[in-house]
N, C-alpha and C positions, 0 to 999 in steps of 0.2 A: 946540667942544669937544665930540665928545655928553657924554650924561648917563650914559653903561653904563660908564664907566672906575671912577665916582665908589663907592668901597666907604664903607661903614657902620666907622665907629671902634667898636670893641668896648670897652664900657666894664669895669673892674676890679669881679669882684663881688664882694669885698671892703674897697673902696673904697666899696661902696653897702649895708655891712652883713651880710654876709654870713661868717661864721667858719670857721677850722677846726680842726681839731686829726687828732694822727696817730693817733687809737686810732678815727677816725669815717672807715675807711677805706670806703666808698663813695662818698666825697664825694672821695678821694683820686684814686680809679682813673679822674675824669673828665683829671688834667692828668701821666696815664704813656701811654706809646704802645702800641701792642697787642702790637704784631709782636716788640721785642722787650725793652720792657718801662722805654724811655729816659725820663726826665720833659722831656713835652714844653715847645716857648721859650716864652717872652710873644707871642711877636706871632703865635699861634697862638691861647693863652692867651684872650692879650687881660688881663691880669692891667699893672700897673704894676711895674714893678720891685724897688720894695721888698716890695711882697705874693707876687711872685716867686720871693725871696728865703727868703720866710716859708717858701711852701711846699711850696720844696728843700726846705729843713733841715724839715720835717714827717715829708715823703716818707720823706726818711733818717734821721728815726726813726724809722718805723713799719718800715721794713723791718730796721735793727737789731734791732729788737723782734719781729721775725720774724710779725710783720701783713701785711707786704704780701714780693712776690718779688721779687729783687735783678732776677731773667733768669726770662721766660716759660718 
């Protein structure tokens, strides 16, 4: 089997020590799609399930506090 089919496993950034807060809008923008403003799934972001739920909740808090838009 050829080696070009192997994909590098993404490492969760939060497991390695990075933290997020709903007030840190610039960091949260990486986890939102550009066209419609949807929260990106964990298969794209590379975060684990626990931290993906945490990121989603922080994005929702930021949207409710009007720091992030609901739609683009």
